[in-house]
The first five atom37 places (N, CA, C, CB, O) and aatype in JSON, in Angstrom:
{
  "aatype": [20, 20, 20, 20, 20, 20, 20, 20, 20, 20, 20, 20, 20, 20, 20, 20, 20, 20, 20, 20, 20, 20, 20, 20, 20, 20, 20, 20, 20, 20, 20, 20, 20, 20, 20, 20, 20, 20, 20, 20, 20, 20, 20, 20, 20, 20, 20, 20, 20, 20, 20, 20, 20, 20, 20, 20, 20, 20, 20, 20, 20, 20, 20, 20, 20, 20, 20, 20, 20, 20, 20, 20, 20, 20, 20, 20, 20, 20, 20, 20, 20, 20, 20, 20, 20, 20, 20, 20, 20, 20, 20, 20, 20],
  "atom_mask": [
    [1, 1, 1, 1, 1],
    [1, 1, 1, 1, 1],
    [1, 1, 1, 1, 1],
    [1, 1, 1, 1, 1],
    [1, 1, 1, 1, 1],
    [1, 1, 1, 1, 1],
    [1, 1, 1, 1, 1],
    [1, 1, 1, 1, 1],
    [1, 1, 1, 1, 1],
    [1, 1, 1, 1, 1],
    [1, 1, 1, 1, 1],
    [1, 1, 1, 1, 1],
    [1, 1, 1, 1, 1],
    [1, 1, 1, 1, 1],
    [1, 1, 1, 1, 1],
    [1, 1, 1, 1, 1],
    [1, 1, 1, 1, 1],
    [1, 1, 1, 1, 1],
    [1, 1, 1, 1, 1],
    [1, 1, 1, 1, 1],
    [1, 1, 1, 1, 1],
    [1, 1, 1, 1, 1],
    [1, 1, 1, 1, 1],
    [1, 1, 1, 1, 1],
    [1, 1, 1, 1, 1],
    [1, 1, 1, 1, 1],
    [1, 1, 1, 1, 1],
    [1, 1, 1, 1, 1],
    [1, 1, 1, 1, 1],
    [1, 1, 1, 1, 1],
    [1, 1, 1, 1, 1],
    [1, 1, 1, 1, 1],
    [1, 1, 1, 1, 1],
    [1, 1, 1, 1, 1],
    [1, 1, 1, 1, 1],
    [1, 1, 1, 1, 1],
    [1, 1, 1, 1, 1],
    [1, 1, 1, 1, 1],
    [1, 1, 1, 1, 1],
    [1, 1, 1, 1, 1],
    [1, 1, 1, 1, 1],
    [1, 1, 1, 1, 1],
    [1, 1, 1, 1, 1],
    [1, 1, 1, 1, 1],
    [1, 1, 1, 1, 1],
    [1, 1, 1, 1, 1],
    [1, 1, 1, 1, 1],
    [1, 1, 1, 1, 1],
    [1, 1, 1, 1, 1],
    [1, 1, 1, 1, 1],
    [1, 1, 1, 1, 1],
    [1, 1, 1, 1, 1],
    [1, 1, 1, 1, 1],
    [1, 1, 1, 1, 1],
    [1, 1, 1, 1, 1],
    [1, 1, 1, 1, 1],
    [1, 1, 1, 1, 1],
    [1, 1, 1, 1, 1],
    [1, 1, 1, 1, 1],
    [1, 1, 1, 1, 1],
    [1, 1, 1, 1, 1],
    [1, 1, 1, 1, 1],
    [1, 1, 1, 1, 1],
    [1, 1, 1, 1, 1],
    [1, 1, 1, 1, 1],
    [1, 1, 1, 1, 1],
    [1, 1, 1, 1, 1],
    [1, 1, 1, 1, 1],
    [1, 1, 1, 1, 1],
    [1, 1, 1, 1, 1],
    [1, 1, 1, 1, 1],
    [1, 1, 1, 1, 1],
    [1, 1, 1, 1, 1],
    [1, 1, 1, 1, 1],
    [1, 1, 1, 1, 1],
    [1, 1, 1, 1, 1],
    [1, 1, 1, 1, 1],
    [1, 1, 1, 1, 1],
    [1, 1, 1, 1, 1],
    [1, 1, 1, 1, 1],
    [1, 1, 1, 1, 1],
    [1, 1, 1, 1, 1],
    [1, 1, 1, 1, 1],
    [1, 1, 1, 1, 1],
    [1, 1, 1, 1, 1],
    [1, 1, 1, 1, 1],
    [1, 1, 1, 1, 1],
    [1, 1, 1, 1, 1],
    [1, 1, 1, 1, 1],
    [1, 1, 1, 1, 1],
    [1, 1, 1, 1, 1],
    [1, 1, 1, 1, 1],
    [1, 1, 1, 1, 1]
  ],
  "atom_positions": [
    [[101.35, -1.89, 39.71], [101.69, -0.86, 40.68], [102.82, -1.39, 41.58], [100.45, -0.46, 41.53], [102.72, -2.49, 42.13]],
    [[103.85, -0.62, 41.71], [105.0, -1.0, 42.52], [104.88, -0.37, 43.9], [106.32, -0.57, 41.83], [104.62, 0.83, 44.03]],
    [[105.07, -1.18, 44.91], [104.97, -0.72, 46.29], [106.32, -0.93, 46.97], [103.83, -1.48, 47.06], [106.96, -1.97, 46.79]],
    [[106.74, 0.05, 47.74], [108.01, -0.04, 48.45], [107.86, 0.56, 49.83], [109.14, 0.67, 47.67], [106.87, 1.23, 50.13]],
    [[108.85, 0.31, 50.67], [108.88, 0.93, 52.0], [110.22, 1.67, 52.14], [108.7, -0.15, 53.13], [111.26, 1.22, 51.66]],
    [[110.15, 2.8, 52.81], [111.32, 3.62, 53.07], [111.51, 3.66, 54.58], [111.17, 5.07, 52.46], [110.58, 3.98, 55.32]],
    [[112.71, 3.33, 55.04], [112.98, 3.32, 56.47], [114.43, 3.66, 56.74], [112.62, 1.96, 57.08], [115.27, 3.6, 55.84]],
    [[114.72, 4.0, 57.99], [116.08, 4.21, 58.43], [116.58, 2.94, 59.09], [116.18, 5.42, 59.4], [115.84, 2.28, 59.82]],
    [[117.82, 2.61, 58.82], [118.38, 1.4, 59.41], [118.52, 1.58, 60.92], [119.75, 1.05, 58.78], [119.02, 2.61, 61.37]],
    [[118.09, 0.6, 61.7], [118.25, 0.73, 63.16], [119.68, 0.44, 63.58], [117.28, -0.22, 63.89], [120.46, -0.15, 62.83]],
    [[120.01, 0.87, 64.77], [121.34, 0.6, 65.32], [121.48, -0.88, 65.61], [121.58, 1.43, 66.6], [120.54, -1.52, 66.08]],
    [[122.63, -1.41, 65.32], [122.9, -2.81, 65.6], [122.91, -3.02, 67.11], [124.24, -3.26, 64.96], [123.62, -2.31, 67.82]],
    [[122.15, -3.97, 67.6], [122.05, -4.21, 69.03], [123.33, -4.79, 69.62], [120.88, -5.12, 69.32], [123.54, -4.72, 70.83]],
    [[124.17, -5.37, 68.79], [125.38, -6.02, 69.28], [126.57, -5.07, 69.33], [125.71, -7.2, 68.41], [127.64, -5.45, 69.8]],
    [[126.41, -3.85, 68.87], [127.51, -2.89, 68.87], [127.03, -1.57, 69.43], [128.09, -2.71, 67.44], [125.84, -1.25, 69.38]],
    [[127.96, -0.8, 69.96], [127.59, 0.47, 70.55], [127.59, 1.61, 69.54], [128.51, 0.8, 71.69], [127.0, 2.65, 69.8]],
    [[128.23, 1.44, 68.41], [128.33, 2.5, 67.41], [127.03, 2.75, 66.68], [129.41, 2.17, 66.41], [126.15, 1.9, 66.65]],
    [[126.93, 3.94, 66.1], [125.71, 4.3, 65.37], [126.02, 4.56, 63.9], [125.05, 5.53, 66.0], [125.35, 5.38, 63.26]],
    [[127.02, 3.88, 63.37], [127.4, 4.08, 61.97], [126.28, 3.6, 61.05], [128.71, 3.33, 61.64], [125.62, 2.6, 61.33]],
    [[126.08, 4.33, 59.96], [125.11, 4.01, 58.92], [123.66, 4.03, 59.39], [125.43, 2.67, 58.34], [122.8, 3.43, 58.74]],
    [[123.37, 4.69, 60.5], [121.98, 4.76, 60.97], [121.27, 5.98, 60.4], [121.92, 4.8, 62.49], [120.05, 6.08, 60.52]],
    [[122.01, 6.91, 59.77], [121.37, 8.08, 59.17], [121.0, 7.81, 57.71], [122.29, 9.29, 59.26], [120.42, 8.68, 57.06]],
    [[121.31, 6.65, 57.19], [121.02, 6.3, 55.8], [119.57, 5.83, 55.7], [121.99, 5.2, 55.29], [119.09, 5.07, 56.53]],
    [[118.88, 6.3, 54.66], [117.5, 5.88, 54.39], [117.53, 4.79, 53.32], [116.62, 7.08, 53.94], [118.28, 4.89, 52.35]],
    [[116.72, 3.76, 53.49], [116.7, 2.6, 52.6], [115.34, 2.49, 51.94], [117.04, 1.29, 53.38], [114.31, 2.59, 52.61]],
    [[115.33, 2.29, 50.63], [114.1, 2.0, 49.89], [114.14, 0.53, 49.54], [113.95, 2.91, 48.6], [115.07, 0.07, 48.87]],
    [[113.14, -0.21, 49.98], [113.09, -1.66, 49.79], [111.72, -2.02, 49.22], [113.35, -2.43, 51.14], [110.69, -1.58, 49.73]],
    [[111.71, -2.8, 48.16], [110.46, -3.16, 47.51], [109.71, -4.22, 48.31], [110.72, -3.66, 46.09], [110.32, -5.1, 48.91]],
    [[108.38, -4.11, 48.31], [107.53, -5.12, 48.94], [107.54, -6.37, 48.06], [106.07, -4.59, 49.16], [107.58, -6.25, 46.84]],
    [[107.5, -7.56, 48.65], [107.47, -8.77, 47.83], [106.16, -8.9, 47.06], [107.68, -10.02, 48.71], [105.09, -8.59, 47.58]],
    [[106.25, -9.34, 45.81], [105.06, -9.49, 44.98], [104.52, -10.91, 45.0], [105.37, -9.07, 43.56], [103.37, -11.14, 44.63]],
    [[105.33, -11.86, 45.41], [104.87, -13.25, 45.51], [105.51, -13.9, 46.73], [105.21, -14.06, 44.2], [106.61, -13.51, 47.13]],
    [[104.84, -14.86, 47.34], [105.39, -15.48, 48.55], [106.59, -16.37, 48.23], [104.31, -16.3, 49.26], [106.73, -16.88, 47.12]],
    [[107.43, -16.54, 49.23], [108.57, -17.45, 49.07], [108.09, -18.87, 49.28], [109.71, -17.09, 50.07], [107.19, -19.13, 50.08]],
    [[108.69, -19.78, 48.55], [108.33, -21.19, 48.68], [109.61, -22.02, 48.71], [107.4, -21.65, 47.51], [110.63, -21.6, 48.15]],
    [[109.58, -23.17, 49.35], [110.81, -23.98, 49.43], [111.15, -24.62, 48.08], [110.65, -25.07, 50.49], [110.28, -25.08, 47.35]],
    [[112.43, -24.62, 47.79], [112.93, -25.27, 46.58], [112.85, -26.78, 46.79], [114.39, -24.81, 46.25], [113.29, -27.26, 47.84]],
    [[112.32, -27.54, 45.83], [112.18, -28.98, 46.04], [113.51, -29.72, 46.18], [111.4, -29.58, 44.91], [113.57, -30.75, 46.84]],
    [[114.57, -29.2, 45.58], [115.85, -29.89, 45.62], [116.66, -29.56, 46.87], [116.66, -29.55, 44.39], [117.16, -30.46, 47.55]],
    [[116.78, -28.29, 47.18], [117.63, -27.89, 48.3], [116.85, -27.56, 49.57], [118.45, -26.7, 47.91], [117.4, -27.63, 50.67]],
    [[115.57, -27.2, 49.44], [114.78, -26.83, 50.6], [114.92, -25.36, 50.97], [115.16, -27.68, 51.76], [114.28, -24.91, 51.92]],
    [[115.74, -24.61, 50.25], [115.91, -23.19, 50.53], [114.67, -22.42, 50.1], [117.16, -22.64, 49.83], [114.02, -22.77, 49.12]],
    [[114.35, -21.37, 50.83], [113.21, -20.53, 50.49], [113.61, -19.56, 49.38], [112.69, -19.77, 51.74], [114.69, -18.97, 49.42]],
    [[112.74, -19.42, 48.41], [113.02, -18.5, 47.3], [111.77, -18.22, 46.51], [114.1, -19.07, 46.4], [110.73, -18.85, 46.72]],
    [[111.88, -17.28, 45.59], [110.77, -16.94, 44.72], [111.34, -16.38, 43.43], [109.8, -15.92, 45.4], [112.55, -16.2, 43.3]],
    [[110.46, -16.11, 42.48], [110.89, -15.55, 41.22], [110.97, -14.04, 41.24], [109.96, -15.98, 40.14], [111.27, -13.42, 40.22]],
    [[110.7, -13.43, 42.4], [110.71, -11.98, 42.52], [112.14, -11.5, 42.72], [109.8, -11.52, 43.69], [112.71, -11.68, 43.79]],
    [[112.72, -10.89, 41.7], [114.11, -10.43, 41.79], [114.24, -9.1, 42.52], [114.71, -10.32, 40.41], [115.34, -8.73, 42.91]],
    [[113.15, -8.38, 42.71], [113.22, -7.11, 43.43], [113.5, -7.31, 44.91], [111.94, -6.33, 43.25], [113.87, -6.37, 45.61]],
    [[113.32, -8.53, 45.39], [113.59, -8.83, 46.79], [115.07, -8.63, 47.11], [113.16, -10.27, 47.12], [115.42, -8.38, 48.26]],
    [[115.92, -8.74, 46.12], [117.36, -8.6, 46.31], [117.83, -7.16, 46.23], [118.1, -9.43, 45.29], [119.01, -6.88, 46.46]],
    [[116.94, -6.23, 45.9], [117.32, -4.85, 45.63], [117.01, -3.94, 46.8], [116.61, -4.36, 44.39], [115.87, -3.88, 47.26]],
    [[118.03, -3.24, 47.29], [117.87, -2.23, 48.34], [118.63, -0.99, 47.89], [118.39, -2.75, 49.74], [119.82, -1.05, 47.6]],
    [[117.93, 0.13, 47.83], [118.53, 1.39, 47.42], [118.73, 2.25, 48.66], [117.67, 2.11, 46.36], [117.83, 2.34, 49.5]],
    [[119.88, 2.89, 48.78], [120.16, 3.75, 49.92], [120.21, 5.21, 49.47], [121.5, 3.35, 50.61], [120.63, 5.53, 48.36]],
    [[119.76, 6.09, 50.37], [119.7, 7.52, 50.1], [120.2, 8.27, 51.32], [118.27, 7.97, 49.73], [120.05, 7.79, 52.44]],
    [[120.79, 9.45, 51.11], [121.29, 10.21, 52.26], [120.19, 10.87, 53.09], [122.25, 11.28, 51.79], [120.36, 11.08, 54.29]],
    [[119.04, 11.18, 52.46], [117.95, 11.84, 53.19], [116.61, 11.2, 52.82], [117.92, 13.36, 52.87], [116.49, 10.51, 51.8]],
    [[115.63, 11.43, 53.65], [114.28, 10.95, 53.38], [113.71, 11.63, 52.14], [113.36, 11.21, 54.59], [113.03, 10.98, 51.33]],
    [[113.99, 12.9, 51.97], [113.47, 13.64, 50.82], [114.01, 13.07, 49.51], [113.82, 15.13, 50.94], [113.29, 13.02, 48.51]],
    [[115.27, 12.66, 49.51], [115.87, 12.07, 48.31], [115.2, 10.74, 47.97], [117.39, 11.87, 48.49], [114.96, 10.44, 46.8]],
    [[114.9, 9.95, 48.98], [114.23, 8.66, 48.75], [112.8, 8.88, 48.24], [114.21, 7.83, 50.05], [112.36, 8.17, 47.33]],
    [[112.1, 9.84, 48.82], [110.74, 10.12, 48.37], [110.74, 10.7, 46.96], [110.05, 11.08, 49.34], [109.83, 10.4, 46.17]],
    [[111.72, 11.52, 46.62], [111.8, 12.08, 45.27], [112.06, 10.99, 44.25], [112.9, 13.14, 45.2], [111.49, 11.01, 43.16]],
    [[112.91, 10.03, 44.59], [113.17, 8.91, 43.68], [111.89, 8.1, 43.47], [114.3, 8.01, 44.23], [111.56, 7.74, 42.34]],
    [[111.18, 7.81, 44.57], [109.95, 7.03, 44.47], [108.91, 7.76, 43.62], [109.38, 6.73, 45.86], [108.22, 7.13, 42.82]],
    [[108.78, 9.06, 43.78], [107.83, 9.83, 42.99], [108.23, 9.85, 41.51], [107.72, 11.26, 43.52], [107.38, 9.72, 40.63]],
    [[109.52, 10.01, 41.25], [110.0, 10.06, 39.87], [109.79, 8.73, 39.14], [111.48, 10.43, 39.85], [109.52, 8.72, 37.94]],
    [[109.92, 7.62, 39.86], [109.78, 6.29, 39.27], [108.37, 5.71, 39.42], [110.78, 5.34, 39.89], [108.15, 4.55, 39.09]],
    [[107.41, 6.5, 39.89], [106.01, 6.09, 40.09], [105.89, 4.89, 41.02], [105.36, 5.77, 38.74], [105.18, 3.93, 40.73]],
    [[106.59, 4.98, 42.13], [106.56, 3.92, 43.15], [105.74, 4.43, 44.33], [108.01, 3.51, 43.6], [105.99, 5.53, 44.83]],
    [[104.78, 3.64, 44.77], [104.02, 3.97, 45.96], [104.87, 3.58, 47.16], [102.63, 3.27, 45.98], [105.11, 2.39, 47.39]],
    [[105.33, 4.57, 47.91], [106.25, 4.31, 49.02], [105.6, 4.63, 50.35], [107.53, 5.11, 48.86], [104.94, 5.66, 50.49]],
    [[105.79, 3.75, 51.32], [105.33, 3.95, 52.69], [106.54, 4.22, 53.56], [104.52, 2.7, 53.2], [107.49, 3.44, 53.57]],
    [[106.51, 5.32, 54.29], [107.62, 5.68, 55.16], [107.39, 5.05, 56.53], [107.78, 7.22, 55.28], [106.34, 5.25, 57.14]],
    [[108.37, 4.31, 56.99], [108.32, 3.68, 58.31], [109.26, 4.48, 59.2], [108.72, 2.15, 58.27], [110.47, 4.5, 58.98]],
    [[108.7, 5.13, 60.19], [109.52, 5.98, 61.06], [110.35, 5.12, 62.01], [108.64, 6.97, 61.86], [109.94, 4.03, 62.41]],
    [[111.52, 5.64, 62.36], [112.4, 4.93, 63.28], [111.84, 5.03, 64.69], [113.85, 5.5, 63.21], [111.25, 6.05, 65.05]],
    [[112.03, 4.0, 65.5], [111.54, 4.07, 66.87], [112.36, 5.09, 67.68], [111.61, 2.69, 67.55], [113.53, 5.33, 67.4]],
    [[111.71, 5.69, 68.66], [112.4, 6.66, 69.5], [113.47, 5.96, 70.33], [111.4, 7.39, 70.41], [113.28, 4.84, 70.82]],
    [[114.59, 6.65, 70.48], [115.66, 6.1, 71.3], [115.33, 6.3, 72.76], [117.01, 6.77, 70.95], [114.98, 7.4, 73.18]],
    [[115.45, 5.24, 73.53], [115.26, 5.34, 74.96], [116.58, 4.98, 75.62], [114.09, 4.42, 75.46], [117.14, 3.91, 75.38]],
    [[117.06, 5.87, 76.44], [118.33, 5.66, 77.11], [118.08, 5.14, 78.52], [119.16, 6.94, 77.13], [117.24, 5.67, 79.24]],
    [[118.81, 4.13, 78.88], [118.73, 3.6, 80.24], [119.97, 4.1, 80.97], [118.62, 2.02, 80.25], [121.03, 3.48, 80.91]],
    [[119.81, 5.22, 81.65], [120.94, 5.83, 82.34], [121.06, 5.22, 83.73], [120.78, 7.36, 82.43], [120.11, 5.2, 84.51]],
    [[122.24, 4.72, 84.01], [122.5, 4.19, 85.34], [123.99, 4.34, 85.63], [122.05, 2.69, 85.45], [124.82, 4.4, 84.73]],
    [[124.29, 4.4, 86.89], [125.67, 4.54, 87.32], [126.29, 3.16, 87.45], [125.76, 5.32, 88.65], [125.59, 2.16, 87.64]],
    [[127.59, 3.11, 87.35], [128.31, 1.85, 87.49], [128.08, 1.27, 88.89], [129.83, 2.04, 87.24], [128.04, 0.05, 89.06]],
    [[127.93, 2.13, 89.89], [127.73, 1.68, 91.26], [126.4, 0.93, 91.43], [127.77, 2.87, 92.21], [126.24, 0.15, 92.38]],
    [[125.44, 1.15, 90.52], [124.15, 0.45, 90.6], [124.31, -1.05, 90.39], [123.19, 1.01, 89.56], [123.42, -1.81, 90.79]],
    [[125.38, -1.5, 89.8], [125.62, -2.93, 89.62], [125.88, -3.65, 90.93], [126.76, -3.14, 88.7], [125.78, -4.88, 90.98]],
    [[126.22, -2.93, 91.96], [126.63, -3.55, 93.23], [125.6, -3.32, 94.34], [128.0, -3.01, 93.68], [125.92, -3.5, 95.51]],
    [[124.42, -2.94, 94.0], [123.38, -2.73, 95.03], [122.54, -3.95, 95.19], [122.49, -1.55, 94.67], [121.61, -3.97, 96.0]]
  ]
}
């Protein structure tokens, strides 16, 4: 049984733009834990699906793909945006 998660990419905290935040991503759950390589010490596993991320324009398209390919998908909703509104003059109080 293949398990995946579907989520929307969050806004990058280091930039003010919201580019690519409307894209939905299907990412497979890892099937085996990562372990350190004895030679290099890098973490890795034999699970090649860890490298695969599929993007979709809508949630419905991602869910349709998962249903068509018999993938059990969990939808992770995006957190609500909270705006911190303040005036420039508040910096000098």
